[in-house]
N, C-alpha and C positions, 0 to 999 in steps of 0.2 A: 503495499501499500504506500501510495505517496502523499505525502501532507505538505503543505504550503504553510511556512511560520506568519503568524501574524504581523511579526517585526518586519514582513517584508516591505508592509506600507507604514508610512509616517504618520497614521493619525495617532492624537492622544487618547482617543477613546476607542479601546479596542473594539468595539461593537462595531464603529464605523468601518475599521480594519476588516472584520468579519463579514458585515454586507457587502461592501466592494469585493472582496474576493469570491465570495458566493456569487454575485452576479456576473463574474468574470468565469464562472464554471467550474471553481475551486471549492470542494465540497467537504475535503478531507483537511481539516486546518487544525494547527500547532498553536494552541495560544501562551504567548510569550508575554511575561509583564514589563521587560524593560522599557522606559519608558512611558509606562502607561500611567494612568491615573484612577487612585483609589475611588472606588464605587461599592458602597455597602448592599447595592442592589444590583451586582453584577451577575450573579448567578442567575437570578430570575430572567433578566435581559438574554442572556446566553442560551437559555433553556428555551424561550420563546423563539429566539433566531435559529436553535437547532430543530426544531418542530415547522417553522415556515420553510426553511431552505432542504431541510433533511439532510443536516449535517452529521459529520462525525469531528468529534473534539477529542484533543488530546492537551495537555497541560505541561508545561516546561518551566524549570528553576522558577523564577520571579513571578509566576503567574498562580493566583491572581495577586496585582499591583499592592504591596504592603500600604498602609497609612502613612507611615515614613519610611522614606526612601533609604535603604543600609545595603552592604554588601553580604549576600548569605555566604558563609565561612564556617562550615560544621568541623573544620581544624583549628579554630582560633582558641586562643589560650585564655583568651578576654570572655570570663564566663557570661557576662551579659550578652555578647555578639553569638554566642555558642548556643544560649538559650533562645535568643530571637530567631536564628537561624532554624534551629530545630521547630519551634514552633511555627514558623510560616512555610518549614516544608512538609510539616502535618497538615496546615491547611490546603496546600496544593494537593494532597493525597485526597482529600475530603473532598475539594471541588473536583477531581479527576473522578473520583466517586459517582458524584451525582451528576456530573456530567454524560456518565457511562463509559470514559475510558477505563481502559485496562491495564495502561503503562504509564509512567510518569520517569521524567529524567531529570538530574540535575546536576550541577557543575562541582568537579572535585574541589577541594580546599587550596587557601593560599598559606604561605607559611610566614605572610605578612600583615599588617591592618591595613585595607583598601578603603578609600573612599567611592561612592558609586561614582565620580568623574574620574579617577584613576584608573577605574575597569576599561580595557581596551587601548588604554594610551601605552606609547613605549616609554615614557617616564613617569615617575612619580616623586611625589617629595620624600625626603629620606625617611625611612621607618626603620625601626629596629626588627630585625630577622627573628623571628621565634624558633625555638629548637625544633627541628625537623621532625625528631623521635617523637617528641611528647605529642606533636600537632598531629602525627599520623594515628597514634593512640586514643588520642580524644576524637578524632575522624571515627575510628573505628567505635569508639563506644556510642557514638551518635548514630553512627549507621545502623546499629544492632536495634536501636530503639525505634529507628526508622521504619527498617524492614520489617520489624514486628508488628508495627503501626498499620502500615501498608496491606501486609498479608490479611489482616481482618477485613480488609475490603476487596479483596482481591485483586491489590495493584501489584505489578511488576514494575521494580526499581531498577534503573539503568543511570549509571554513573558516566557522565561525560569527561573526556580528557580536557585537560586545560591548554593554554596558549601562552608561550614565553618568547617575547622579542630580545634580538641581541642586543637594542639599545638599552633596554630593563636590565639585562644581565650585566652589559658594561657600566651601567650605572652604581649597581651595588658588587661587582666585582665577582658574583655569586650568581650560577645557574638554578640552585636549591631555593628558586621562592615559590614553588605551588607543587601540588600532587597530580600525579597522571599525566605527564608530558610526553610519555613514549611507552611503547610496547612492553619494555623492561618493567617500568613502572607498574603496568598492570599486573602483569605476573607475578611480582614482589606483594603487592596488594591482596592479589587473588590467595595468596597462601595464608592469607591471616583472615579474610572474610570472603563469604560467598559474594562476589558483585558481578552484575552484568556490564558490558561495555558499551555507552553510547559514544561511537566514534564520531566527533566532529574532523571530518576530514581537512577542513581548511585549518583548523586550531595544529593539526597534525601536521600539516605542511609548513607552518611556522616555525613551530618547534623544533623539528625536525632539522631545519637549515640553522636555526640557533645553536643546538647540540651538536651541529656535524655529524649527524644521522642523516642514512641515505633514506629517502622519502618514499622510493619504491621498494625497498626491503619492509620499511616501516608499514606501509600501506598493504602490502601482501599480508604481512603477518596479522594486523589489525582486521584485516576484511575477512580473513579465515575464520575469525571468532565473534565478529560483529553483528548482532541481529538487528540493531537501532543506528542509523546514518544520517548526520547532518552534514548537507552537502552545500557547497559552495565554492569558489576559486579564490584566488590571490596571487601575489607576485612571490611569496615566500618570506616577506620581509615583515608583513604585518595582515592581521586579519581583516581582510577588504570586503569580504561577503560579496562579491562580485559572480557575475552568472558563470555558469559552465559552458564550454563549448566542445564540440564535437574532437576537438585535438586535445582536452583535459587528459594529464597523462595518467590520470588513476580510473578512467573510465573502462578500460579493457579488463583491469583487476575487480572492479566492480561487480562488471557481468558476468566475469570467469564464477566468483563467487556467490552470485544472486540464489536465493531461495523464494518461494511463496511465503514465506513467513517473515520475511525482513521488512523491517518500517526503514521508510526514509522522508525525511523532511528537507525541503529546500528551505536555505536562508540566503535570499539573494535580495541584496537592498537598493537596487537601483532601478526601480520601475518595474510596473507591471508588465510590459512588455518583455523584459529581459527575464521575467519569473515564468512568464508564458513559453519562452522558446529553450529556457532551462528546461521546464516541465515536459517539454516535447523530447529533446535529447536524452531526459533521462528515462522517458518511458519507452523509446525506441531502444534506448540501452538494456534496459532488461527484459524486454520483449524478446531480444533477439537471442539472448543467452542461453 
């Protein structure tokens, strides 16, 4: 199944994005809260739109948008941020259940405190880096709580790989700034918790270049295990959320590993025409696999 992210359209009101996508013929929509506005009646409005347009919904990370913007970080050593993150993710799981979704994906954590404005930036103000081991143990603690909660509602959790830019690493003189940047990170985490990978191919492309890893090798390894994939393209230097093309280097590997149960989401931020073109390329790619 191919979803289109609500973040593909720049509306502050997620319902406007949903309506625009539905009228354009995209009936499988992944709801993402980045940049969205808190609305206490959001669930009611979305259920009405689901019925009107016969939509299939999934929720992702910051959806529904919280009252106050903050960075979800389940490995934060700041107890307040950890508790807020856990509460927000539980709310996302509950929304997923009420909207009829059966999966929910969220981002792996960061080893430093970040503000919302710093997410996706190539530089940040100077922060103290947390202890990596303690962060991962905190994440595992939170993940067990979250997974038990999700299972009660029949929701499968997926953990999304993070992205790290060369500029950010240069600023800190350190690449250990976030969890789950590469295939080996996933294998290491999998030894400690039973977690399914949400592969963001755009994130992997940037992180691979930053870490000096071969993107083709990383992609082959991750595609072999990932049943949920976020798709966009970029220049390898930053996560640009550009449209895919027939020449996108990862498409043959994606096609070779495709199966009918895999979930895809397009995260293309350059306009509806680019979303449509990327959708057709992806649809063709998996149809001939």
